[in-house]
N, C-alpha and C positions, 0 to 999 in steps of 0.2 A: 092300191097301194103298191110302194116299190121300197125292196130291199137293196141298198147297195153294201157290197162286202169287200173291202180292200185290204190286204196285207202288203206292206213296204219294208223293204229291209235296208238299212243303212243310208238313207235317202237324206237328202235335204231340199234342194231347189226345185221349185215348180213355178212356171210362169208362162205368159203368154209370147211367143216368139214368131217375128216376123223377121225379115232383112232390113238392113238399114236401106239396101237399095230400094226396095219397096215403099220404105217411109219418106224416103226423099222425094217421092213425086208429090208429095200432098204439101204446097205451100200456106193451105188452110185448112181450118178445121173442118173434118167431115164426119159422118156418123160411124159409129163401131163397125155395123153391118157393110158400110161401103169398103172399109178399109180391110176388113174380113174377106169380103168378095175379090176385090183388087188384089191382095196380097196371095189368096189362094191359087189365083190365075197367074200372077206374074212373077211370084218369088218362091217357086218351089224349089226344095233342095232336090238333088238326084234321087234320094230314098222316097222324097213326097211325091216327085212325079212319078215314080215306079208305081206307089202305093195307089196315086191317082188313076193309073192306067186300068186296073182292076175293080174301080169302084163306080159308082152311080151316084149323082147329086141331084137326089129328088127334093121336093118341099117339104116342109114340116108337115106331118099329119096330125090330126086329132089325137090318135093314139100314141104318138110319139111324145107329144106335150104331156100327155096324163103320167108319163112314166118318171117323170124329173120334177122337183119343187121348184118350178122357174118363179123369178121374182124375188125369190130369198136370199139373204146373206146373213153370216152372223158377225156382227160389229158391236163395239163398245156403244152405249147410247150416247155418249159425249165424245165419239171419235171426230176427227177433223171432218169438216163438211166444205173443205176448199172447193171452188168451183171447179177443180181438175174432172175433166170429163173420163168416161170409161175409154175412151180413144187415148186420151192423154196418158191413162195407166200403161196401155199398150205400147205408146211411143217410148215412155220412160225405160219399159223393160227392154226396148231394143237397145237402148242405149246401155243399158246396165242389167243384162240377163240374170244375174246372181240374185236379184231383188225385182224381179220385172212385175211379179203381182203383190201389191203393198197391202199385206194384211191389218196396217192401220188405217185403212181409210172407212169411209161411212159405209153403211150398208147399201145406199142407193149406187154408190160409186162401184162398187164391188159386184152387185148383182147384174148390173149392166153388160161388165166384162163377161161375168160366167155364163150368163144367158146366150150372149153371142155364141159362145162356143156350142152349146147345147142345142141351139136352133140354126147353126150353120149348114150350108148347103154343100160344102167341100171339105174333102178329107184332109186337106193340109189345115184346116181349122182345127182338126182333133188332136194334133200333134204338138200338144202343151209341154213346157217345161214345168218341173214342180218347184214350189216356193219353198223357202228356208224353214221349214217346219221346226227345225231343231233349234233356231236361234234362240236365246234367251231375250225374253223383255227386261228392257230397264227400269227400275224402280225409281220414281223422281226424287230428287234430293230434298223436296219441300216436306215431303210426308217421312215421319218417323226416323229423323238423323240420329246419328249416335250423340250421347250427351254426357259429358263428366260433371260430376258434381263433389262438393267437399262440404262436410258438417249437415247432411241431409236432415230435414226438418222432423223426418217421421222416424230417425233413428233414436234408440233408446239404450241399449246395452248389447253386448255380442256382436260379433262381427266387426264390420267396419262402419263409419259414418261417411266414408269417402269411398267413391266408385265411379262406374259408367253404367249408363243406360243404355242396353244395345239398341241397334236399328231395327226399325219397324214398330216401335213401341209408344211413340209419341204423337201419334195421329197425325193431323193437317199441323205442320208447325210454322211454315210459312205460306203466305197466300197465292203464291203463284210459282209456276215451274216455267221460268223465261216468261213468255206472254199468256201461257194456258193456267188457268185457275188450278190450284193442287188438287182440288177434288175431281175435275175433269181427269187431270194427268194421272193421278193414282187410279182410278177407275180404268182407263185407258190401258195403262200398264197390266192390271190385273186380268182383263178381257183378253187382252194380246197374248198372255201367256198360252191360251189355246187357241187364239184365233186363227192361226196359220195352219194347226192342224185340223181343224174343222174346214178351212179354205181347201185343203188339200182334198179332203172327202169330196167338197163341193164340187172341184174342179175335176177329180176323177169321174164323178158321176156325170158331169155334163161331158166328159170327154167320150164316155162310154155311150151316153145318148147320141152323141155326135158319129161315133163309129158304127153304130146300129143303124143309122139313117142313111149314112154313105159310104157303106161296104154291100156290094152286090152279094145277094144269098143270105144277109142276116136280116131279122125281122124280131121285132118282140114276141115272145112265145105265147101260145094259147093257154087257157087255163089247164093248169096241172100238167106243164109241159116245160121243157128247158133248152135255152139257145147257147151254144158254146161260142163266145166270143174272145177265146185265148189268142188265136194267130191275129185276129184284128187289133187287138189290143198291144200287142208287142210291137205290131209293125206301126203303130200310131205312135206310141209312146217312145219308143226307142229311138225315133228321129233326134228327139232333142235330149233325150237321156239315156244315154248308150250304155250306163252300169245298172239300168232298171230291167229285170227278167219278171214278168208275170208265170207264174205256175198254174194258177186257174183265173178264169175269167168267165163268167156264167151268168146267164139271165133267168131266172124261173119267174113262173107267174102261178100263184096260189088261188085259192078259191075266193072269187069275188064278194066283197062285202058292200050291201045296198046297191047290188048291181053294179059296181065300180071295181076296176080290177086292183090286184096286188100282185107286186112285181118283188122279186128278190135279187138284187146284183151282188155276185160275191167274187172278189178279187183277192189274190194272193200274189205279193211281188216281192223282189228282193233288189236291194241296192249294195252293188259290190263294193263302193266307196265310202259309204258314212255309217257303216257298223250298227246298223238299226233294222229292225223288224217291225213291219207295222201291219194292224188288223184294223180295217175300218168298215162299217156297215152302214148302210142307210136305207130305213123303211119308210116308205112314201104310199099315201093314200089319197087320192083325188076326191073330194066331196062332191063334186060337181063334173059334168062330162067336159067342159071346158078346161079343167084345171084351175078356176078362178079362185077357188077354195080347197084348201086341203090340209092334212096333217099327217105326221111322221115322228121318225125318231133316226138319230145318227149315233153310232157309236165307234170309239177306237181305243186302240192302245198302241203304244210307241216304245218298244222294247230293245234296249242295245243287244246286239248279237252275241257281243263279247266283251271284255273289260269291266266298265261301270256296269251297276246294275239299277240305276235311276230310270225306272220306268214312269210313264206317264199315261194315265187312262182319262177318257172323258165319254158323257153321254149327253145328247142334246135333244130335247123333244120340241116339235113346233107345230103350229097352228095357225093356219090364216084362214079367218071365220068371213071376211070380206075384204075389199079393197083397201079400207082404212084399219083393219086388224090384224096384226100378225104378233102371236106371241110366241116366246120361246123360253125354255127352262134347261140351263148348262149345269152339270156336275163335272168337276175334274178333281183328280188327285193325284200323289206320287206313290209309287210302289217300288218294293225291293223284288225286282226281277230275279234275282239269284236266291232267294229264300227257298228253304225248304218246310212243307210242302210249297209248289209255286203257288203264287196269289190267285185269289179269286177276284177277278176286277169287275164283274157285271153279275145282276141277277139275272133269273131266266128270262126277264122281259129285256134285257140287255140296256138296262139302267145301272150305272155306277154303283158298286154296293158299299154302303156306309157301314151296315152292321159287322162285326167281326166275331164269328162264331168260334167256341174254344177248339184249338188245334188247327184253326185257319189262318192262313196267312192274308191280310188285308191291307188298306192304305197306311202307310206309316209316316208320311211328309205332309206337306201341305194338301189341304183340301179346301175346293170352293164351289160357291153355287151362285148362278146367277138367273134372277126372273125378271123379264122383259116382255112389257107389252107396248108395242110400237103402232105409229100411223105410218104403213110405209111410202105413203105419199109424201111425208113432211121429214121423215126420221125423228119423229119427236115422240115422248110418251113417257111412261112411269116403268122406274126400274128398282130393284133391290138386288145387292150384292153383298155376300157374306164370305170369309174365309179365314181360316183357321190353321194355324203353324203347328200341326203335330197332333197327335191324339191326347195329348197330355195337358192341353190349354183348358182354363175354366170358361173361357168366352169365345165367341166368335168376333171378328171384327166385322163391322156391318156398315154398308152405305145404304141410305134410301134417297128417293128423289124423283124429281122428273123434268122435262124439258117442254116446252111449250111455244108455239108461235102467238105472241102478244100484238098488242096495237103498232107497237114502236118497233119490235126487234123478237127475235127467237131466245128466249130466257132459258136458263136451268137453274134448279134449286137442289142442293146437295146436303145431305146432313149424314154426319159419321159420329159413330159411338159403339158400342160393344152389345151384343146379344147373347142368346142362349146357344151351345156348343153343338158340334156334331157328335151324336151319341152312337159309339162302336157297340154298344150293348143292345140297345132297342133298334137301331139302324134309323132313328130319327135325323133328317136334316136339322141344320140351323134353319129358325122359321123368318129368319132375315128380316126381323123387328129389332130395333134400338131399345134396349132397356134401360140402360145407363151410360155415363161416361167416366172411365178409368183416367185419373190424372197421375196416379202413381201406379204403371204396371209392375215394373221390375225392380224398384227402390226397395230401401228398408221399410220393413213392417207396411208393405203394402196392401191396399183393400180395394179387392177388385169388384165389390158389391156397393161402393158410394156413389153419391151424386145420382141417385135414381130420376129418369125422366129427362136428364140432360144430354145434350149432344153439341157437336160444333157443326155449323151452318155457314155455307158459301152460296151467294147469288152470283150468278154469271149470264154474259150476255155473249151471243155468238158473233164474233166479230172477226172477218177477213177470215173465216173458215174454221175458227178456235173459239172454244168456251173460255172468255176473258172473266176474271175475277172483277164484280161490281162493288160487292158489299162481303165482308167475312166477320164472323162472331167466332173466332177460334181460340182466342187469348185464355191461357192458364198458366200456372206455376206448376211444375212436375213434382207435387205432393199431394197426399190424401186429400185436403180441402180444397185444392185448386187455386189458393190464394195465399199470399205472403206479403209481408210490409218491408218497407226498404231496408237492408242490411240486418233483415231478421236473422235470429241465432238460434242454435238447436237449445233447447232447454234442459239436456244433459250435459253436454260438455261445454256450452256457452260459445261454441264457435260459429262464425259467422256464415248462413248457408250461401253458396254460390254455385252456378251452373254455367254451363258454356258447350258450345258445340265442340267436337273433340278437334276442331282445325283451329280453334280461335282462342283468346287469352280470357283469363278471368276479369271482370270490371272489379275496381276497387270497393265500390259498393254494389250489391245486386239491387236492381231497382225494384220497388212494389209492383205486384200484379195482382189486379181484380179480376177474375175471369169473368169473360163475357158470352159463357156457353148459353145455349138457347134454352128454354123450357117447351118440351116438343107438347104438352099438353095445351099451352097457350101460343102456340105459335100458327099464325094465318098459312102460311104455305104448307106448313105440315098437317093442316086439317085437309088442305086439298089432297095432299098425297094420301092420308088415310082414307079417304071417300073414294078412292080408286087405287087402292093398292094393287100392285100386279099380280094375277093368278096364273098357273100353271096351265099350259096347253090340255085340251082334253085327250085321253088316251083312246085307244082303238085296238 
């Protein structure tokens, strides 16, 4: 098992950095390890050269491998799977170091780049640059746009029959975002809200593994011992992150479990330029001597050191049971870091805390949960994702679905609806199941319990690296019944019901809408999903 623990203050950018001079040597594609090895020897900065002078470059040992979750990366199950290689990711970083590590890429692309750092045999490769973990993920316009309305059909009395449905409440409104299916675009957007934060932890873990292997006098500790790597981490990370300072960097080993090790990596960092304090931890347990299978848990909090108090915290449990089976379970939420008492971010097991006890400060903004079971060899599998806009919502918004390699193409099937909320009293998560579809979430006399067993559905095909819409069942009118006739009028004021995007104009007569939402109980692909509903990793 391994624990990684990081705290990072005021920071943003994390990337792989090599010099353009080094990159320019390659006129053809070469492996990531070739570039790593070549650049380490040919493109060292003066600081890197000084560091290299006091290090050894030993080969990877079995013990080194077991201390790190090799072959794993956190990514959206519908992320871009374009043919860009890990080498290309590094190349892009050289050209634009502010976004060198692309957290939106698929797991296979990211894990190749991260593993290249952890397994490197030169200290220069440990000298990473941090990714932009503070950047906001952009919501796709195809999902939940703002909608103006007049003479809403569900209005009867009181208030106004006219108004606006806010953004985020309309589900899949148009089939695609540019060339990407809306379901994929929205899932990617939600996962990417924490992907760069998880990537920061994974990259720091990889850099720490690299530093330990390539610094003379450092080694993984024996059982019940601790190795201090503070000086080595400062020397390596400050080469390309001059505003970063580690105040703690240690590696401890606890009692073995099933005769296999338990490590704890602890890091405390500050970044003087970005006004952010970060704490990250990673607990890793190899379940095979080769580290071919393993389980673990990562956790982290990103807290502004001054100014705004919008903190983010997450936990990520994972388990690789075989070469074709990787599970992960993530929880993330926003907290008010300026509250009194200070927020309680995690349980004693370092899992994001959903329950809020009396007198305790808990999460107060968005909360999200992903459960994903993937085949790492194909980046396909089953997923469920739920999120909730604050503690007061009646339901969580939910995606269920899967991707798979079929005879003619790789395809995806995604379902969107509403399900059980995150319960701050009991601490229960949303169970990530779809119970119904709410056609009128925020309009007059809305009914959040209507349309039981209904959902939106999209069928997608992986085309040129993106999941593209093939067939959609997403149409509905924004009223409780989900349907309307052409020019239908409100029964109380006899006004014609109309609605439009806030940026558009009303039509003279609102067209008829007959919803084509699917019935989950009789949907063929949803039956496939239900037969293999993704499950959470085993704890240890």
